[in-house]
C-alpha positions in Angstrom: 0.0 0.0 0.0 2.4 2.7 1.2 5.4 0.4 1.4 4.4 -0.6 4.9 4.7 -4.2 5.9 2.8 -6.1 8.6 5.4 -5.3 11.2 5.2 -1.6 10.6 1.4 -1.6 10.7 1.4 -3.5 14.1 3.8 -0.9 15.5 1.6 2.0 14.3 -1.5 0.3 15.8 0.3 -0.2 19.1 1.3 3.5 19.2 -2.3 4.5 18.5 -3.5 2.2 21.2 -1.1 3.7 23.8 -2.0 7.3 22.8 -5.8 6.9 22.8 -6.3 4.0 25.1 -8.4 0.9 24.6 -11.7 2.7 25.7 -11.5 5.5 23.1 -10.1 3.5 20.2 -13.4 2.3 18.8 -14.8 5.8 18.8 -11.6 7.3 17.2 -11.7 4.6 14.5 -15.4 5.2 13.9 -14.9 8.9 13.5 -12.0 8.3 11.2 -14.1 6.0 9.0 -16.9 8.5 8.8 -14.4 11.2 7.8 -13.0 9.0 5.0 -16.5 8.1 3.8 -17.5 11.8 3.8 -14.3 12.7 1.9 -15.0 10.0 -0.7 -18.6 11.2 -1.1 -17.4 14.8 -1.6 -14.9 13.7 -4.2 -17.6 11.8 -6.2 -20.0 14.8 -6.3 -19.8 17.2 -9.2 -18.4 20.6 -8.5 -21.3 23.0 -8.5 -19.3 26.2 -8.1 -17.4 26.0 -11.4 -20.3 27.0 -13.7 -21.3 29.9 -11.6 -17.8 31.4 -11.8 -17.7 31.1 -15.6 -20.9 33.2 -16.3 -19.0 36.3 -17.4 -19.9 37.6 -20.9 -17.3 37.6 -23.6 -16.6 40.0 -26.4 -18.3 39.4 -29.8 -16.4 37.2 -32.2 -16.0 40.0 -34.7 -13.9 42.0 -32.3 -16.2 45.1 -32.5 -16.1 45.5 -28.7 -12.3 45.8 -28.7 -12.2 48.6 -31.3 -12.4 52.1 -29.8 -12.9 55.2 -31.9 -10.7 58.0 -30.7 -13.5 60.5 -31.1 -15.9 58.5 -28.9 -13.3 57.7 -26.3 -12.6 61.4 -25.5 -15.2 63.8 -24.0 -16.3 66.7 -26.1 -13.7 69.4 -26.0 -14.1 72.9 -27.4 -12.6 73.1 -30.8 -10.1 75.8 -31.5 -10.5 77.8 -34.5 
């Protein structure tokens, strides 16, 4: 699995047993199992936030929105003359 053999897994389980104690071990393992189950469920669900983020409008294909006329871009200024 992660390159761990049976001996390493036994040592890890003994350390967990010493840290949490025999009384709390079933509760800790149950909570861990529910967390893994919830994580897997969340990974299988489609991401609903992606389409909402991509609702911006784009420029027309002909590029007319990108063209700016210099007369319309500047405010009306008095003409000298």
